[in-house]
py3Dmol code that shows the C-alpha trace and the ligand (Angstrom):
import py3Dmol

protein = """\
ATOM      1  CA  MET A   1      30.173  22.614 -12.826  1.00  0.00           C
ATOM      2  CA  ALA A   2      26.824  21.059 -13.868  1.00  0.00           C
ATOM      3  CA  THR A   3      23.903  21.538 -11.454  1.00  0.00           C
ATOM      4  CA  ARG A   4      22.044  18.292 -11.121  1.00  0.00           C
ATOM      5  CA  THR A   5      18.637  18.198  -9.252  1.00  0.00           C
ATOM      6  CA  PRO A   6      19.075  15.630  -6.442  1.00  0.00           C
ATOM      7  CA  PHE A   7      16.909  12.553  -6.648  1.00  0.00           C
ATOM      8  CA  VAL A   8      15.761  10.118  -3.944  1.00  0.00           C
ATOM      9  CA  GLY A   9      14.039   6.924  -4.712  1.00  0.00           C
ATOM     10  CA  GLY A  10      12.301   4.541  -2.439  1.00  0.00           C
ATOM     11  CA  ASN A  11      12.542   0.871  -3.538  1.00  0.00           C
ATOM     12  CA  TRP A  12       9.946  -0.995  -1.572  1.00  0.00           C
ATOM     13  CA  LYS A  13      11.051  -4.380  -3.016  1.00  0.00           C
ATOM     14  CA  MET A  14       8.525  -7.159  -2.205  1.00  0.00           C
ATOM     15  CA  HIS A  15       7.280  -5.347   1.038  1.00  0.00           C
ATOM     16  CA  THR A  16       3.962  -3.872   2.237  1.00  0.00           C
ATOM     17  CA  THR A  17       0.435  -4.918   1.840  1.00  0.00           C
ATOM     18  CA  LEU A  18      -1.819  -2.715  -0.214  1.00  0.00           C
ATOM     19  CA  GLU A  19      -3.067  -0.691   2.769  1.00  0.00           C
ATOM     20  CA  GLU A  20       0.436  -0.259   4.138  1.00  0.00           C
ATOM     21  CA  GLY A  21       1.641   0.801   0.795  1.00  0.00           C
ATOM     22  CA  ARG A  22      -1.151   3.347   0.462  1.00  0.00           C
ATOM     23  CA  ALA A  23      -0.394   4.752   3.942  1.00  0.00           C
ATOM     24  CA  LEU A  24       3.323   4.909   3.149  1.00  0.00           C
ATOM     25  CA  ALA A  25       2.715   6.717  -0.172  1.00  0.00           C
ATOM     26  CA  ARG A  26       0.391   9.193   1.658  1.00  0.00           C
ATOM     27  CA  SER A  27       3.075   9.925   4.218  1.00  0.00           C
ATOM     28  CA  VAL A  28       5.660  10.469   1.500  1.00  0.00           C
ATOM     29  CA  VAL A  29       3.458  12.815  -0.482  1.00  0.00           C
ATOM     30  CA  ALA A  30       2.743  14.812   2.619  1.00  0.00           C
ATOM     31  CA  GLY A  31       6.230  14.843   3.867  1.00  0.00           C
ATOM     32  CA  VAL A  32       7.949  16.000   0.718  1.00  0.00           C
ATOM     33  CA  ASP A  33       5.416  18.750  -0.116  1.00  0.00           C
ATOM     34  CA  ASP A  34       7.766  21.443   1.236  1.00  0.00           C
ATOM     35  CA  ILE A  35      11.028  20.071  -0.382  1.00  0.00           C
ATOM     36  CA  PRO A  36      10.493  21.153  -3.880  1.00  0.00           C
ATOM     37  CA  ASP A  37      14.277  21.075  -4.706  1.00  0.00           C
ATOM     38  CA  VAL A  38      14.585  17.251  -4.710  1.00  0.00           C
ATOM     39  CA  GLU A  39      13.047  14.887  -7.164  1.00  0.00           C
ATOM     40  CA  VAL A  40      11.345  12.059  -5.436  1.00  0.00           C
ATOM     41  CA  ALA A  41      10.100   8.588  -6.615  1.00  0.00           C
ATOM     42  CA  ILE A  42       8.712   5.483  -5.026  1.00  0.00           C
ATOM     43  CA  PHE A  43       8.904   2.043  -6.403  1.00  0.00           C
ATOM     44  CA  PRO A  44       6.095  -0.128  -5.098  1.00  0.00           C
ATOM     45  CA  PRO A  45       5.563  -3.912  -6.053  1.00  0.00           C
ATOM     46  CA  ALA A  46       4.157  -4.101  -9.546  1.00  0.00           C
ATOM     47  CA  CYS A  47       0.750  -5.159  -8.408  1.00  0.00           C
ATOM     48  CA  TYR A  48       0.327  -1.979  -6.457  1.00  0.00           C
ATOM     49  CA  LEU A  49       1.425   0.478  -9.186  1.00  0.00           C
ATOM     50  CA  LEU A  50      -2.174   1.450 -10.075  1.00  0.00           C
ATOM     51  CA  PRO A  51      -3.562   1.855  -6.538  1.00  0.00           C
ATOM     52  CA  ILE A  52      -0.538   3.775  -5.471  1.00  0.00           C
ATOM     53  CA  MET A  53      -0.975   5.892  -8.570  1.00  0.00           C
ATOM     54  CA  GLY A  54      -4.452   6.590  -7.103  1.00  0.00           C
ATOM     55  CA  VAL A  55      -2.690   8.072  -4.047  1.00  0.00           C
ATOM     56  CA  LEU A  56      -0.190  10.125  -5.904  1.00  0.00           C
ATOM     57  CA  GLY A  57      -2.943  11.581  -8.081  1.00  0.00           C
ATOM     58  CA  LYS A  58      -1.383  11.913 -11.578  1.00  0.00           C
ATOM     59  CA  ALA A  59       1.614  10.705 -13.494  1.00  0.00           C
ATOM     60  CA  ASP A  60       3.515  14.006 -13.194  1.00  0.00           C
ATOM     61  CA  SER A  61       2.766  14.349  -9.533  1.00  0.00           C
ATOM     62  CA  ARG A  62       5.266  15.723  -6.940  1.00  0.00           C
ATOM     63  CA  VAL A  63       6.184  12.061  -6.116  1.00  0.00           C
ATOM     64  CA  LEU A  64       6.937  10.057  -9.282  1.00  0.00           C
ATOM     65  CA  LEU A  65       5.897   6.447  -9.617  1.00  0.00           C
ATOM     66  CA  GLY A  66       8.400   3.831 -10.625  1.00  0.00           C
ATOM     67  CA  ALA A  67       8.448   0.085 -11.459  1.00  0.00           C
ATOM     68  CA  GLN A  68      11.049  -2.198  -9.913  1.00  0.00           C
ATOM     69  CA  ASN A  69      11.469  -4.234 -13.055  1.00  0.00           C
ATOM     70  CA  CYS A  70      10.070  -4.769 -16.487  1.00  0.00           C
ATOM     71  CA  TYR A  71      10.415  -7.162 -19.387  1.00  0.00           C
ATOM     72  CA  PRO A  72      12.070  -5.760 -22.539  1.00  0.00           C
ATOM     73  CA  GLU A  73       9.252  -6.213 -24.959  1.00  0.00           C
ATOM     74  CA  SER A  74       5.986  -4.203 -25.281  1.00  0.00           C
ATOM     75  CA  LYS A  75       3.679  -7.360 -25.083  1.00  0.00           C
ATOM     76  CA  GLY A  76       3.820 -11.055 -25.645  1.00  0.00           C
ATOM     77  CA  ALA A  77       3.917 -14.548 -24.026  1.00  0.00           C
ATOM     78  CA  PHE A  78       6.062 -13.730 -21.042  1.00  0.00           C
ATOM     79  CA  THR A  79       4.137 -15.175 -18.197  1.00  0.00           C
ATOM     80  CA  GLY A  80       4.522 -13.225 -14.886  1.00  0.00           C
ATOM     81  CA  GLU A  81       6.245 -10.210 -16.514  1.00  0.00           C
ATOM     82  CA  ILE A  82       5.043  -6.732 -17.008  1.00  0.00           C
ATOM     83  CA  SER A  83       5.885  -4.551 -19.986  1.00  0.00           C
ATOM     84  CA  PRO A  84       7.125  -0.936 -20.288  1.00  0.00           C
ATOM     85  CA  VAL A  85       3.778  -0.234 -21.930  1.00  0.00           C
ATOM     86  CA  GLN A  86       1.987  -1.523 -18.865  1.00  0.00           C
ATOM     87  CA  VAL A  87       4.227   0.509 -16.580  1.00  0.00           C
ATOM     88  CA  ARG A  88       3.247   3.653 -18.367  1.00  0.00           C
ATOM     89  CA  ASP A  89      -0.403   2.726 -18.379  1.00  0.00           C
ATOM     90  CA  CYS A  90      -0.312   2.660 -14.587  1.00  0.00           C
ATOM     91  CA  GLY A  91       1.261   6.053 -14.545  1.00  0.00           C
ATOM     92  CA  GLY A  92       4.800   4.841 -14.026  1.00  0.00           C
ATOM     93  CA  ARG A  93       7.605   7.137 -15.256  1.00  0.00           C
ATOM     94  CA  ILE A  94      10.843   5.357 -14.146  1.00  0.00           C
ATOM     95  CA  VAL A  95      11.951   1.742 -14.123  1.00  0.00           C
ATOM     96  CA  LEU A  96      14.757   0.146 -12.077  1.00  0.00           C
ATOM     97  CA  VAL A  97      17.085  -1.828 -14.326  1.00  0.00           C
ATOM     98  CA  GLY A  98      19.978  -4.126 -13.133  1.00  0.00           C
ATOM     99  CA  HIS A  99      19.176  -4.034  -9.427  1.00  0.00           C
ATOM    100  CA  SER A 100      21.573  -6.334  -7.662  1.00  0.00           C
ATOM    101  CA  GLU A 101      18.905  -8.656  -6.558  1.00  0.00           C
ATOM    102  CA  ARG A 102      17.786  -9.079 -10.199  1.00  0.00           C
ATOM    103  CA  ARG A 103      21.442  -9.699 -11.158  1.00  0.00           C
ATOM    104  CA  HIS A 104      22.406 -11.961  -8.408  1.00  0.00           C
ATOM    105  CA  VAL A 105      19.227 -13.546  -7.027  1.00  0.00           C
ATOM    106  CA  LEU A 106      17.285 -13.758 -10.226  1.00  0.00           C
ATOM    107  CA  GLY A 107      20.314 -14.306 -12.513  1.00  0.00           C
ATOM    108  CA  GLU A 108      19.847 -11.485 -15.048  1.00  0.00           C
ATOM    109  CA  SER A 109      22.741 -11.214 -17.470  1.00  0.00           C
ATOM    110  CA  ASP A 110      24.461  -8.032 -18.735  1.00  0.00           C
ATOM    111  CA  ALA A 111      22.996  -8.765 -22.147  1.00  0.00           C
ATOM    112  CA  PHE A 112      19.500  -9.030 -20.693  1.00  0.00           C
ATOM    113  CA  ILE A 113      19.920  -5.906 -18.712  1.00  0.00           C
ATOM    114  CA  ALA A 114      21.180  -4.116 -21.809  1.00  0.00           C
ATOM    115  CA  ARG A 115      17.944  -5.134 -23.628  1.00  0.00           C
ATOM    116  CA  LYS A 116      15.868  -3.686 -20.805  1.00  0.00           C
ATOM    117  CA  VAL A 117      17.751  -0.357 -20.820  1.00  0.00           C
ATOM    118  CA  ARG A 118      16.946   0.006 -24.536  1.00  0.00           C
ATOM    119  CA  SER A 119      13.352  -0.981 -24.069  1.00  0.00           C
ATOM    120  CA  VAL A 120      12.697   1.284 -21.161  1.00  0.00           C
ATOM    121  CA  LEU A 121      14.214   4.293 -23.096  1.00  0.00           C
ATOM    122  CA  ALA A 122      12.378   3.343 -26.255  1.00  0.00           C
ATOM    123  CA  HIS A 123       9.067   3.512 -24.277  1.00  0.00           C
ATOM    124  CA  ASP A 124       9.893   7.041 -23.152  1.00  0.00           C
ATOM    125  CA  LEU A 125      10.430   6.057 -19.555  1.00  0.00           C
ATOM    126  CA  THR A 126      13.415   6.953 -17.390  1.00  0.00           C
ATOM    127  CA  CYS A 127      15.827   4.196 -16.900  1.00  0.00           C
ATOM    128  CA  LEU A 128      17.408   3.991 -13.285  1.00  0.00           C
ATOM    129  CA  LEU A 129      20.229   1.715 -14.008  1.00  0.00           C
ATOM    130  CA  CYS A 130      21.943  -0.008 -10.959  1.00  0.00           C
ATOM    131  CA  ILE A 131      25.541  -1.103 -10.966  1.00  0.00           C
ATOM    132  CA  GLY A 132      27.909  -2.250  -8.273  1.00  0.00           C
ATOM    133  CA  GLU A 133      30.522  -4.787  -7.118  1.00  0.00           C
ATOM    134  CA  THR A 134      30.138  -7.800  -4.735  1.00  0.00           C
ATOM    135  CA  LEU A 135      32.322  -7.931  -1.675  1.00  0.00           C
ATOM    136  CA  GLU A 136      34.735 -10.421  -3.293  1.00  0.00           C
ATOM    137  CA  GLN A 137      35.164  -8.030  -6.228  1.00  0.00           C
ATOM    138  CA  ARG A 138      35.847  -5.074  -3.777  1.00  0.00           C
ATOM    139  CA  GLU A 139      38.390  -7.125  -1.798  1.00  0.00           C
ATOM    140  CA  ARG A 140      40.235  -7.959  -5.070  1.00  0.00           C
ATOM    141  CA  GLY A 141      40.257  -4.285  -5.894  1.00  0.00           C
ATOM    142  CA  GLU A 142      37.877  -4.643  -8.894  1.00  0.00           C
ATOM    143  CA  THR A 143      35.257  -1.990  -7.956  1.00  0.00           C
ATOM    144  CA  ASP A 144      35.848   0.464 -10.799  1.00  0.00           C
ATOM    145  CA  ALA A 145      36.446  -2.362 -13.328  1.00  0.00           C
ATOM    146  CA  VAL A 146      33.152  -3.964 -12.422  1.00  0.00           C
ATOM    147  CA  ASN A 147      31.288  -0.647 -12.558  1.00  0.00           C
ATOM    148  CA  GLU A 148      32.882   0.126 -15.855  1.00  0.00           C
ATOM    149  CA  HIS A 149      31.995  -3.225 -17.378  1.00  0.00           C
ATOM    150  CA  GLN A 150      28.327  -2.860 -16.216  1.00  0.00           C
ATOM    151  CA  LEU A 151      28.082   0.551 -17.575  1.00  0.00           C
ATOM    152  CA  ARG A 152      29.766  -0.299 -20.840  1.00  0.00           C
ATOM    153  CA  THR A 153      27.556  -3.443 -21.433  1.00  0.00           C
ATOM    154  CA  ALA A 154      24.312  -1.654 -20.396  1.00  0.00           C
ATOM    155  CA  LEU A 155      24.908   1.630 -22.375  1.00  0.00           C
ATOM    156  CA  ALA A 156      26.682   0.234 -25.489  1.00  0.00           C
ATOM    157  CA  GLY A 157      25.604   1.883 -28.609  1.00  0.00           C
ATOM    158  CA  LEU A 158      23.611   4.714 -26.865  1.00  0.00           C
ATOM    159  CA  ASP A 159      24.490   8.311 -27.273  1.00  0.00           C
ATOM    160  CA  ALA A 160      24.007  11.678 -25.438  1.00  0.00           C
ATOM    161  CA  SER A 161      20.414  12.054 -26.683  1.00  0.00           C
ATOM    162  CA  ILE A 162      19.302   9.702 -23.808  1.00  0.00           C
ATOM    163  CA  ALA A 163      21.047  11.748 -21.015  1.00  0.00           C
ATOM    164  CA  ASP A 164      17.815  13.220 -19.584  1.00  0.00           C
ATOM    165  CA  GLN A 165      16.182   9.593 -19.499  1.00  0.00           C
ATOM    166  CA  LEU A 166      19.040   8.052 -17.549  1.00  0.00           C
ATOM    167  CA  ILE A 167      19.814   7.950 -13.853  1.00  0.00           C
ATOM    168  CA  ILE A 168      22.539   5.718 -12.476  1.00  0.00           C
ATOM    169  CA  ALA A 169      22.748   4.183  -8.982  1.00  0.00           C
ATOM    170  CA  TYR A 170      25.992   2.894  -7.567  1.00  0.00           C
ATOM    171  CA  GLU A 171      24.912   0.242  -5.142  1.00  0.00           C
ATOM    172  CA  PRO A 172      27.764  -1.943  -3.665  1.00  0.00           C
ATOM    173  CA  VAL A 173      26.242  -5.294  -3.371  1.00  0.00           C
ATOM    174  CA  TRP A 174      27.728  -5.844   0.067  1.00  0.00           C
ATOM    175  CA  ALA A 175      25.999  -2.792   1.329  1.00  0.00           C
ATOM    176  CA  ILE A 176      22.422  -3.595   0.243  1.00  0.00           C
ATOM    177  CA  GLY A 177      20.134  -4.445   3.109  1.00  0.00           C
ATOM    178  CA  THR A 178      23.147  -5.247   5.283  1.00  0.00           C
ATOM    179  CA  GLY A 179      23.470  -2.151   7.401  1.00  0.00           C
ATOM    180  CA  ARG A 180      27.043  -1.753   6.058  1.00  0.00           C
ATOM    181  CA  THR A 181      27.319   1.531   4.121  1.00  0.00           C
ATOM    182  CA  ALA A 182      30.328   2.468   1.886  1.00  0.00           C
ATOM    183  CA  SER A 183      32.239   5.362   3.463  1.00  0.00           C
ATOM    184  CA  ALA A 184      31.299   8.611   1.800  1.00  0.00           C
ATOM    185  CA  GLY A 185      34.890   8.857   0.388  1.00  0.00           C
ATOM    186  CA  ASP A 186      34.783   5.333  -1.088  1.00  0.00           C
ATOM    187  CA  ALA A 187      31.339   6.080  -2.625  1.00  0.00           C
ATOM    188  CA  GLN A 188      32.526   9.272  -3.999  1.00  0.00           C
ATOM    189  CA  GLN A 189      35.653   7.612  -5.524  1.00  0.00           C
ATOM    190  CA  ALA A 190      33.630   4.968  -7.190  1.00  0.00           C
ATOM    191  CA  GLN A 191      31.030   7.277  -8.462  1.00  0.00           C
ATOM    192  CA  ARG A 192      33.669   9.739  -9.918  1.00  0.00           C
ATOM    193  CA  ALA A 193      35.181   6.848 -11.704  1.00  0.00           C
ATOM    194  CA  ALA A 194      31.742   5.792 -13.052  1.00  0.00           C
ATOM    195  CA  ARG A 195      31.054   9.377 -14.224  1.00  0.00           C
ATOM    196  CA  ARG A 196      34.313   9.257 -16.311  1.00  0.00           C
ATOM    197  CA  VAL A 197      33.148   6.032 -17.993  1.00  0.00           C
ATOM    198  CA  VAL A 198      29.751   7.730 -18.742  1.00  0.00           C
ATOM    199  CA  ALA A 199      31.670  10.666 -20.209  1.00  0.00           C
ATOM    200  CA  ASP A 200      33.630   8.324 -22.406  1.00  0.00           C
ATOM    201  CA  LEU A 201      30.420   6.620 -23.555  1.00  0.00           C
ATOM    202  CA  LEU A 202      28.047   9.471 -23.861  1.00  0.00           C
ATOM    203  CA  GLY A 203      30.294  12.647 -23.790  1.00  0.00           C
ATOM    204  CA  GLU A 204      31.273  15.134 -21.171  1.00  0.00           C
ATOM    205  CA  GLU A 205      28.052  17.198 -21.307  1.00  0.00           C
ATOM    206  CA  ALA A 206      25.846  14.121 -20.825  1.00  0.00           C
ATOM    207  CA  ALA A 207      28.104  12.890 -17.959  1.00  0.00           C
ATOM    208  CA  GLY A 208      27.649  16.216 -16.280  1.00  0.00           C
ATOM    209  CA  MET A 209      23.911  16.035 -16.488  1.00  0.00           C
ATOM    210  CA  ILE A 210      23.256  12.492 -15.434  1.00  0.00           C
ATOM    211  CA  ARG A 211      22.469  11.852 -11.724  1.00  0.00           C
ATOM    212  CA  ILE A 212      24.509   9.214 -10.145  1.00  0.00           C
ATOM    213  CA  LEU A 213      22.779   8.038  -6.883  1.00  0.00           C
ATOM    214  CA  TYR A 214      24.340   6.057  -4.132  1.00  0.00           C
ATOM    215  CA  GLY A 215      22.368   3.057  -2.627  1.00  0.00           C
ATOM    216  CA  GLY A 216      23.319   0.590   0.124  1.00  0.00           C
ATOM    217  CA  SER A 217      21.931   0.979   3.722  1.00  0.00           C
ATOM    218  CA  VAL A 218      21.308   4.758   3.538  1.00  0.00           C
ATOM    219  CA  LYS A 219      19.541   6.016   6.552  1.00  0.00           C
ATOM    220  CA  ALA A 220      18.497   9.491   7.789  1.00  0.00           C
ATOM    221  CA  SER A 221      21.688   9.441  10.041  1.00  0.00           C
ATOM    222  CA  ASN A 222      24.262   8.830   7.260  1.00  0.00           C
ATOM    223  CA  ALA A 223      22.456  10.413   4.231  1.00  0.00           C
ATOM    224  CA  GLN A 224      23.796  13.937   4.510  1.00  0.00           C
ATOM    225  CA  GLU A 225      27.450  12.876   4.589  1.00  0.00           C
ATOM    226  CA  LEU A 226      26.985  10.753   1.497  1.00  0.00           C
ATOM    227  CA  PHE A 227      24.878  13.236  -0.393  1.00  0.00           C
ATOM    228  CA  SER A 228      27.349  16.099   0.229  1.00  0.00           C
ATOM    229  CA  GLN A 229      29.932  14.417  -1.950  1.00  0.00           C
ATOM    230  CA  GLU A 230      30.510  16.033  -5.379  1.00  0.00           C
ATOM    231  CA  ASP A 231      29.484  13.030  -7.498  1.00  0.00           C
ATOM    232  CA  ILE A 232      26.634  11.717  -5.293  1.00  0.00           C
ATOM    233  CA  ASP A 233      23.368  13.256  -6.511  1.00  0.00           C
ATOM    234  CA  GLY A 234      21.068  11.530  -4.079  1.00  0.00           C
ATOM    235  CA  GLY A 235      20.203   7.981  -3.211  1.00  0.00           C
ATOM    236  CA  LEU A 236      18.206   4.771  -3.899  1.00  0.00           C
ATOM    237  CA  ILE A 237      16.807   3.720  -0.678  1.00  0.00           C
ATOM    238  CA  GLY A 238      15.573   0.212   0.303  1.00  0.00           C
ATOM    239  CA  GLY A 239      14.855  -0.621   3.844  1.00  0.00           C
ATOM    240  CA  ALA A 240      14.677   2.938   5.100  1.00  0.00           C
ATOM    241  CA  SER A 241      12.075   3.808   2.458  1.00  0.00           C
ATOM    242  CA  LEU A 242       9.528   1.748   4.228  1.00  0.00           C
ATOM    243  CA  VAL A 243       9.125   4.127   7.095  1.00  0.00           C
ATOM    244  CA  GLY A 244       7.659   7.409   5.839  1.00  0.00           C
ATOM    245  CA  GLU A 245       9.283   9.689   8.298  1.00  0.00           C
ATOM    246  CA  GLU A 246      12.731   8.343   7.795  1.00  0.00           C
ATOM    247  CA  PHE A 247      12.406   8.465   4.036  1.00  0.00           C
ATOM    248  CA  VAL A 248      11.376  12.076   4.246  1.00  0.00           C
ATOM    249  CA  ARG A 249      14.342  12.959   6.343  1.00  0.00           C
ATOM    250  CA  ILE A 250      16.512  11.291   3.714  1.00  0.00           C
ATOM    251  CA  VAL A 251      14.868  13.367   1.071  1.00  0.00           C
ATOM    252  CA  GLU A 252      15.559  16.511   3.210  1.00  0.00           C
ATOM    253  CA  ALA A 253      19.240  15.490   3.523  1.00  0.00           C
ATOM    254  CA  ALA A 254      19.580  15.585  -0.311  1.00  0.00           C
ATOM    255  CA  ARG A 255      18.549  19.291  -0.533  1.00  0.00           C
ATOM    256  CA  PRO A 256      21.233  21.224  -2.518  1.00  0.00           C
TER     257      PRO A 256
END
"""
ligand_1 = """\
10
PEP
C 18.108 -1.098 -2.537
O 17.382 -1.954 -2.556
O 18.468 -0.557 -3.707
C 18.938 -0.703 -1.372
C 19.797 0.156 -1.515
O 18.500 -1.246 -0.190
P 18.926 -0.835 1.237
O 18.763 0.644 1.311
O 17.976 -1.632 2.147
O 20.327 -1.305 1.501
"""
view = py3Dmol.view(width=600, height=400)
view.addModel(protein, "pdb")
view.setStyle({"model": 0}, {"cartoon": {"style": "trace"}})
view.addModel(ligand_1, "xyz")
view.setStyle({"model": 1}, {"stick": {}})
view.zoomTo()
view.show()
């Protein structure tokens, strides 16, 4: 069985002031110092990437810096957007792509998300691709089909060579920011099915290497049960990543 280094990411969304963000980053850095066996990243708002990089110290620091989004072009007339080149310039190493708030609140299409995946990979960044079904889709029994569709459209035409640049997060939309968490069994089932799709697209070896995270109201109190599932390799954390101590306890829960 493949051994995958667990990964925990903190998606700060549009939260924190600059000073709150700096303090939060400092508490994460200090808190995960003695947890070397879990990869950790934080995703501050874009305008704080550079100052937060100042707290982390360097781009290959213990806590990696990530961007919540980027536009799929290196530069150009795209007012309000940031490019993968600019993310890298700020010390960013990872970009979230296809987060449900981008899909459902900002209206990003599968085709646009697929362009972002390619652009992030082409700029030598790690792509953290988010997938997941809405409540209506779950109630219609479409969870696996929705995840499969999102994976197939986002990863079409790619091959195993990108395996070490890809992390997937299964985030049921109805569980994000709602306090409702998928049961560990349901999440495991969906993530096992997603891994089978990745195997079909990129091959068995790549599917064995790629981390698949769970996201959706993860807290220190439920993290361990979720992360102990065979196909759950850590988490993408929203609300609970805004409290340093809680986030560090979630990182601890991801230890192998
Ligand atoms: C997220 O934003 O990816 C997320 C999972 O949020 P929350 O943990 O708040 O549900």
